[in-house]
MARTORMAR-956232 format. One line per field, with one value per residue (C-alpha): residue in three letters; y, z, x. Coordinates in pm, 1 decimal. Each point is the difference from the previous one (the first is absolute). Example, Ala and Ser with C-alpha at 12.3 -4.5 7.8 and 13.67 -1.06 7.14 Angstrom:
<pts>
rest: [Ala,Ser]
yy: [-450.0,344.0]
zz: [780.0,-66.0]
xx: [1230.0,137.0]
</pts>
This chain:
<pts>
rest: [Met,Gln,Ile,Met,Leu,Phe,Phe,Leu,Leu,Gly,Leu,Leu,Ala,Phe,Pro,Ser,Gln,Ile,Pro,Gly,Val,Met,Val,Lys,Gly,Ile,Leu,Ile,Ser,Ile,Phe,Met,Ile,Val,Ile,Ala,Arg,Pro,Ile,Ala,Thr,Phe,Ser,Ile,Leu,Ser,Trp,Phe,Lys,Ile,Pro,Ile,Lys,Gln,Gln,Ile,Phe,Ile,Ser,Trp,Val,Gly,Leu,Arg,Gly,Ala,Ala,Ser,Ile,Val,Phe,Ala,Ile,Phe,Ala,Val,Thr,Tyr,Gly,Val,Pro,Ile,Glu,Asn,Asp,Ile,Phe,His,Ile,Ile,Phe,Phe,Ile,Ala,Leu,Phe,Ser,Val,Ala,Val,Gln,Gly,Thr,Leu,Leu,Pro,Ala,Met,Ala,Arg,Lys,Leu,Asp,Leu,Ile,Asp,Asn,Asn,Ser,Ser,Ile,Leu,Lys,Thr,Phe,Asn,Asp,Tyr,Thr,Glu,Asp,Lys,Ser,Thr,Lys,Leu,Ile,Glu,Val,Ser,Val,Thr,Glu,Asp,Cys,Arg,Leu,Val,Asn,Lys,Ser,Ile,Met,Asp,Ala,Asp,Ile,Pro,Glu,Asp,Ile,Leu,Ile,Val,Met,Ile,Lys,Arg,Asn,Gly,Asp,Val,Leu,Val,Pro,Asn,Gly,Ser,Thr,Val,Ile,Arg,Ser,Glu,Asp,Val,Leu,Val,Ile,Thr,Gly,Asn,Asn,Leu,Asp,Glu,Leu,Asp,Asn,Leu,Ser,Glu,Lys]
yy: [0.0,243.2,-83.7,70.7,335.4,117.3,-137.9,216.5,288.2,-35.7,1.0,313.1,207.7,233.7,64.0,330.6,136.8,-88.7,314.6,217.9,-156.4,-45.3,308.8,-85.5,-365.6,76.8,239.2,-250.4,-281.3,198.7,91.3,-364.0,-133.7,265.5,105.3,-201.7,-353.3,56.8,166.5,-287.9,-263.1,151.0,78.3,-365.7,-196.7,204.9,-166.3,-338.2,106.0,-68.4,141.3,335.3,-134.9,-261.8,261.2,217.3,-294.8,-104.8,357.9,4.4,-329.2,102.0,2.5,149.9,-220.7,-245.2,142.7,358.2,-117.5,-186.5,310.5,210.7,-249.7,16.0,378.7,-11.5,-282.2,133.8,347.8,180.9,374.4,101.7,320.8,-157.9,-305.2,-213.4,-324.6,111.2,175.4,-326.7,-186.1,231.7,-23.0,-381.0,12.0,261.3,-199.3,-323.4,170.1,208.8,-203.4,-333.7,98.4,141.4,-286.7,-193.2,321.3,90.3,-344.5,33.5,355.2,-114.6,-307.6,-238.0,-251.8,-341.5,-112.3,-351.7,-90.0,36.7,114.8,-144.6,-292.5,-148.8,-164.4,-338.2,100.9,11.4,-324.9,-87.8,-71.7,-297.9,-220.3,25.4,-326.1,-77.3,-312.3,-139.9,-95.0,-204.8,97.4,-301.6,2.7,-7.7,268.7,293.6,244.9,-128.6,260.6,274.7,316.3,58.4,294.9,-215.7,-316.2,93.5,-41.8,99.8,343.0,-127.8,-237.4,117.7,-182.9,109.2,-222.1,-238.2,-285.1,-86.4,-233.9,52.5,378.2,220.8,274.1,294.1,31.4,300.8,34.0,-75.6,-314.0,-303.3,-321.7,-305.1,-373.0,-154.2,333.1,-9.8,294.3,125.3,163.0,154.0,55.7,-36.2,-235.0,-349.0,-100.6,274.9,-100.4,-354.1,125.4,149.0,-340.0,-124.1,-44.7]
zz: [0.0,92.5,-321.8,-209.3,171.1,-70.1,-354.5,-56.5,161.5,-253.4,-288.0,119.3,125.2,-217.1,147.1,-187.1,217.9,331.2,25.5,-17.8,312.0,207.3,218.7,84.2,46.5,240.5,207.7,25.9,81.8,279.6,141.7,-1.8,145.5,267.5,95.5,-136.1,47.0,354.7,116.9,-134.3,141.7,347.4,38.4,-64.4,152.0,319.9,110.8,-9.6,223.9,-272.4,85.6,-159.2,-188.3,-169.7,-88.2,-160.7,-198.4,-116.2,-104.9,-198.6,-183.3,-132.1,-358.7,-248.7,-303.1,-130.0,148.7,-104.1,-347.4,-38.6,90.9,-238.8,-281.7,67.5,-25.5,-331.0,-169.0,98.1,-127.9,329.9,-58.4,207.5,3.0,69.2,-148.1,298.3,-157.4,-47.2,338.5,169.2,-216.0,121.8,364.4,-18.2,-146.2,253.4,288.0,-105.2,-76.0,317.9,262.5,-144.0,-19.8,353.6,151.5,141.5,139.8,164.4,160.7,137.8,120.9,193.1,131.9,-146.5,-154.0,162.8,-47.1,119.8,-290.0,-374.8,-209.6,-314.1,-18.8,-274.7,34.3,12.9,321.8,190.7,122.1,205.5,366.7,-24.2,-292.9,-124.9,-60.1,-186.8,93.2,-79.3,270.6,-88.5,191.5,118.0,114.5,368.4,-26.7,235.6,-291.8,-190.4,-58.8,163.5,-167.4,3.3,237.8,248.4,-30.1,271.4,-233.3,148.9,-105.7,-170.6,-224.7,-327.2,-225.9,-344.4,-212.0,23.4,-244.4,-18.8,-249.0,-259.9,39.8,160.3,235.8,137.1,352.5,215.5,358.7,-81.4,-203.8,157.7,13.7,-124.5,45.3,-259.8,-62.4,-45.6,171.5,-128.8,303.5,96.8,335.9,194.5,274.5,-131.7,327.4,-39.7,-361.4,108.3,263.4,-268.1,-112.6,350.6,125.6]
xx: [0.0,275.8,185.0,-311.0,-55.4,352.3,-24.2,-309.8,182.7,278.0,-248.5,-180.0,291.9,207.0,347.6,20.4,-281.7,165.2,220.4,-311.1,-151.7,314.9,-47.0,-361.1,91.8,285.2,-213.1,-285.4,243.6,163.9,-341.7,-109.0,326.2,53.6,-354.1,-293.8,130.1,139.9,-324.1,-209.5,236.2,37.0,-370.7,-89.8,287.6,17.2,-322.2,175.4,290.0,255.7,346.7,74.3,303.7,-213.4,-260.7,266.5,132.0,-348.9,-60.6,322.9,-55.1,-342.0,117.6,-244.6,-53.8,-257.9,-321.1,67.5,100.0,-330.4,-201.6,206.1,-57.6,-375.8,7.8,186.8,-191.8,-344.7,78.8,-47.5,53.9,302.1,199.0,338.8,170.5,-98.2,119.2,359.2,-1.0,-98.6,249.6,275.5,-115.8,14.7,351.5,113.3,-143.5,165.8,331.9,24.7,-185.3,105.9,366.8,6.4,-199.3,302.3,148.3,-331.2,-23.1,354.0,-65.2,-307.3,184.7,-257.3,239.4,26.7,359.4,-82.3,-225.5,-8.7,-293.0,156.0,-238.7,-209.0,-338.2,175.1,174.6,-328.1,-148.5,-301.7,59.4,-231.5,-85.8,-355.3,-183.4,-319.5,-192.8,-342.0,-247.9,-308.2,-313.6,-201.2,-362.7,93.3,270.6,-48.8,25.1,-305.1,-274.0,202.3,118.8,372.7,-36.7,-195.5,209.3,251.3,296.1,339.7,120.5,314.6,-193.6,-147.7,-244.4,112.8,-222.6,-294.4,-54.7,-370.1,-171.0,268.3,-3.1,260.5,-117.7,193.6,-141.7,-72.0,-114.9,-363.5,71.0,-170.9,201.2,-186.9,45.6,233.8,170.6,375.5,166.2,332.9,157.2,329.4,162.3,320.9,-118.7,-75.6,-164.1,-257.1,-55.0,-78.1,-244.1,-221.0,-119.5,-73.6,-357.0]
</pts>
């Protein structure tokens, strides 16, 4: 999605028009970085007792980009009458934000003493693993099972167990809290505690 947005940006932008909006773009960027973004950040995060250093850092890393570009594209493509070249102004603001805030991001983190020297953030998705393995098993519901004719919300199912699917008469159902469990249903369930999974089929 991000790639497509910046691809469209490249198609619609004319580099020759950038110098004409630089002054306005720089002034707006400075206002957003120094005044608007900090006011918005502090007024919201102060309620959550977040340390001031973290608030400053969050304020600084609020890079302007995809969302503002989308709104600018809407204005251009729908022919909205505008006095200034809003598209190229926003284009310049996005570039200025990424260049200035993005470049100074490591320095800002060091200045605010928010770098953890004991860990590395240079990880890929493959570096993250689940603490517990997730298992899917099938439980057949017999006539004398305690779950028969009860809705899932009333069946007293342990919180860490989830019924993800119900097989019934050759059909596959995606259950919700009001789904009633019937005799001869096959429940596809997941959970971390096998003992609790076994207890579901007990009388």
